N, C-alpha and C positions, 0 to 999 in steps of 0.2 A: 461709535454707538454708545449712548449712555444706557446704563442699566435701568430697565423699567421698574416701577415699584413692585410689580408682581410678575413672576415667571412661572407659568403653569406647565407642568410636565405630564405628558400622557404616558401610558404604560410602555409603549415601544421605546421611548427614550430612556425610561427607567430601566427597562430590561437590557437594552444595548450597553449602557454604561456599567450596569451591575455585572453582566456576564464577563466583561473584561476587567473587572475589579477597578474601575475608574470613575466612580461617582464624584471623586474630587474634582474632575474636570468641569463638572456642572457647578459644584459648590464654589470653586475658586473663581469662576466667572461671575456668578450671580449672588453668592453669599446668602444672606437671610431673605433675599427676594424669591428664592426657590420655594415652590409649593406644589402640591397636587391636591386632588379631591378624594373624598372618601371612596367614591366609586372606582377611581383609578387605583387607589391603594388596595382595594378589595381584589381587583384584577391582578395586581402584582402579587398579592398574597396567595391567590390561586396558583400562580406560576411557581411560587415557592413550593407548594404542595405537589403540583403535578409535573413541573419541569425541572425542579431542583434549583431554582433561582436562589442566589445568595440571600439569606434571611436578614442580615444586618446592614446591607448596603445603604439603605435609606432611613435608618433610625432617626437621623436628625432632620429629616424633611418635614416641613409643616404640612399637615393635612387639613384641608378646608371643607367645611360643610356648606352646602348651598343655602342661601337665604330664600325665603318664600318666593320673591319675585324672580330669582335666578332659577329656582326649581320649575316654576311655571314656564319660563322661557325655555329651559332644557326640554321640558315635555313637548314643546311645540316644534322642536328641531326634527329633521328627517329621521325616521325610525331605523333606517339602515346604518346610522351611526351608532356606535356602542355607547353604553351608559357613561363610561369614562370620558369619551370624546364629547358627548353632549354636556356633561357637567363642566368640563374645562371651557368649552366654548361659551356656555352661559356665564360663567364667572368672568371670562375674558371680556365679554361684551359689557357687562355691568361694572367691572372694576378696571377696565382699560389696561389689560394685561397682555404680555407676550405669551403666545401659545406654542409650545414645543411639541410637535407631532410629526410623524412620518406617514400617516395614513392619507392617501390621496383624496378620498372622499371628504374626510374631516378637514383637510387643508383647503379644499375648494369651498366648503361651507364657511370656513373662517375667512377666506378671502372675500366671499360674497358679503359677509358681515363687516368687512373692513377691520378685521382683527390682525394685529401684527403676528406673524408666524415665523418659526424657525423649525429646525429638526436636528437630528443627530449629526448630519453633515454640517449644518450651520454652526453647531457647538464646536465641532472639531476645527472648523475654519476660524472661528472667533479665538480659539486657543492659540492657533498659529499666528494670527494677526496681532494678538496681544503679547507675543513672544513668550507664551506659557508652554508651548510645545514647538519643536521644529517640525518642518514639513515631513521629514522622514519619520519622526515619532508619531505624528498624527496619521500618516499612511499606514504605519505598522498597527496602530490601534484599530483603524478602519478594517484592515485585513483580518485582525482577530475577531472583530464584530461579525464580519462576513462569514468567517469560519464557524462562529457560534449560531449562525442562522439569519443574520440581518440581511434583508433583501435591499441592498444599497443600489441607488441609481447610478453610482460611479464606482470604479474599482480603485481609483486613487483620487487624491484631492488636487493633483498637479494642475489640471486644466481649470480649476475653479479659483486658483490664487494668482 
């Protein structure tokens, strides 16, 4: 898989990798292609205040503001999606980006709009496939994420690789 020009991270992905102290796994995969939106970053900052999320995990992450056409598009997306999810989907549609999200409703909407998607599990798998982590290391990180509250669809990555 070639790295897309823009990889948009939703709050769940930011939170999962920050809680285990491994945002490097995202940056090492995608480099300067990583970004989020101001709405997602606001959600993450609320997590710093209310959940004790690490404050400096994403200091080097680019934060994007929606263009007027993207904002109009975001406003037309289903209201049951969060502001962060809608903002990422809007940018992904207009800028042909990969959307990294674990929320089932947001992923379904992204699929409906033909947006490339991945999630926390996908990032862990990509790290293994690119020999950046062993399967055991990746499983240990997943276990740590689950311990921190990630509602993972799998308990190990073994069957996915």
